[in-house]
C-alpha positions in Angstrom: 87.1 -81.5 64.4 83.5 -82.5 64.5 80.9 -80.2 66.2 77.5 -81.7 67.1 74.5 -80.0 68.6 72.0 -82.4 70.2 68.3 -81.6 70.7 68.2 -82.9 74.3 70.1 -84.8 76.9 70.0 -88.6 76.9 68.5 -90.5 79.8 70.9 -91.1 82.6 72.8 -94.5 82.6 70.9 -95.1 85.8 67.9 -95.7 83.6 69.7 -97.5 80.8 68.9 -101.1 81.9 65.7 -103.0 82.0 64.6 -106.5 83.0 63.5 -108.5 79.9 61.4 -111.6 80.3 60.8 -114.1 77.6 58.9 -117.1 78.8 60.8 -118.4 81.8 64.1 -116.6 80.9 64.9 -113.3 82.6 67.7 -111.1 81.3 69.0 -107.7 81.9 69.2 -105.5 78.7 69.2 -101.9 77.6 66.0 -100.1 78.2 63.7 -98.9 75.4 64.2 -95.3 76.5 68.0 -95.7 76.3 67.9 -97.4 72.9 65.5 -94.8 71.4 67.7 -92.0 72.5 70.8 -93.7 71.0 69.0 -94.0 67.7 67.9 -90.3 67.8 71.3 -89.1 68.9 73.1 -91.2 66.2 70.8 -89.6 63.6 71.8 -86.1 64.7 75.5 -87.2 64.7 75.2 -88.6 61.2 73.5 -85.5 59.9 76.1 -83.1 61.4 79.4 -84.9 60.9 79.5 -84.0 57.2 81.0 -87.3 56.2 83.8 -87.1 58.6 84.9 -90.1 60.7 87.8 -89.5 63.1 90.5 -92.1 63.4 93.1 -92.4 66.1 93.0 -90.8 69.6 90.1 -88.4 70.2 89.2 -85.8 72.8 85.5 -85.8 73.6 84.3 -82.4 74.9 80.7 -82.0 76.2 78.8 -79.0 77.4 75.1 -78.8 78.4 72.7 -76.9 80.6 72.2 -78.9 83.9 68.6 -80.3 83.8 68.3 -80.4 87.6 70.4 -80.0 90.7 70.5 -83.8 91.2 71.7 -84.7 87.7 75.1 -86.4 87.5 77.2 -85.2 84.6 79.0 -88.5 84.1 75.8 -90.5 83.8 74.9 -88.6 80.6 78.2 -89.2 78.7 78.1 -92.9 77.8 74.8 -92.6 75.7 76.3 -89.6 73.8 79.5 -91.5 73.2 77.6 -94.5 71.9 75.6 -92.2 69.6 78.8 -90.7 68.2 80.0 -94.2 67.4 76.7 -95.4 66.0 76.4 -92.1 64.0 79.8 -92.7 62.4 81.8 -89.8 63.9 84.2 -92.2 65.4 85.0 -95.8 64.5 85.0 -97.1 68.1 84.5 -95.4 71.4 87.8 -96.8 72.6 89.4 -94.0 70.5 88.3 -91.5 73.1 91.3 -91.0 75.4 90.3 -87.6 76.9 87.0 -86.4 78.2 86.2 -82.8 79.2 82.6 -82.3 80.4 80.8 -79.5 82.1 77.4 -78.1 83.0 77.0 -74.5 81.6 73.6 -72.8 82.2 74.4 -70.2 79.5 74.3 -72.8 76.7 71.1 -73.5 74.8 71.6 -77.0 73.5 73.9 -79.9 74.5 77.1 -79.6 72.4 79.8 -82.2 71.6 83.1 -81.5 70.1 85.2 -84.4 68.9 88.8 -83.4 68.3 91.7 -85.6 67.1 94.6 -85.5 69.4 97.8 -85.0 67.3 101.0 -86.6 68.4 99.4 -89.2 70.7 100.1 -92.8 69.7 97.1 -95.2 69.7 97.1 -97.1 73.0 99.1 -94.4 74.9 97.6 -92.5 77.7 96.6 -88.9 77.2 98.2 -86.3 79.6 
């Protein structure tokens, strides 16, 4: 099991894309805000995983204080999962086969628990 405490919530995925113009070419790419948070989140993951990298099926459990009434919980998960991969806690985000997430106003800092799922074969659905 890997326990990670994050300093803050990532930006919502609603703010993860930005229009990039280079000369006459326009592309859609990840926003600077999103990329900066992924780097910061990955640094915290790297510092707290104590050399562990989980292999096989993983449960991702996330708890945080709700920032505002209009905040969508699911929009915060992808950047955190990306940071867990980039920070080396998991090899690939496709290892996550179960997600449990909740807002909890009693908690001080966003918390992630990555737990291997014993007995589940890779590629099989979690119950």
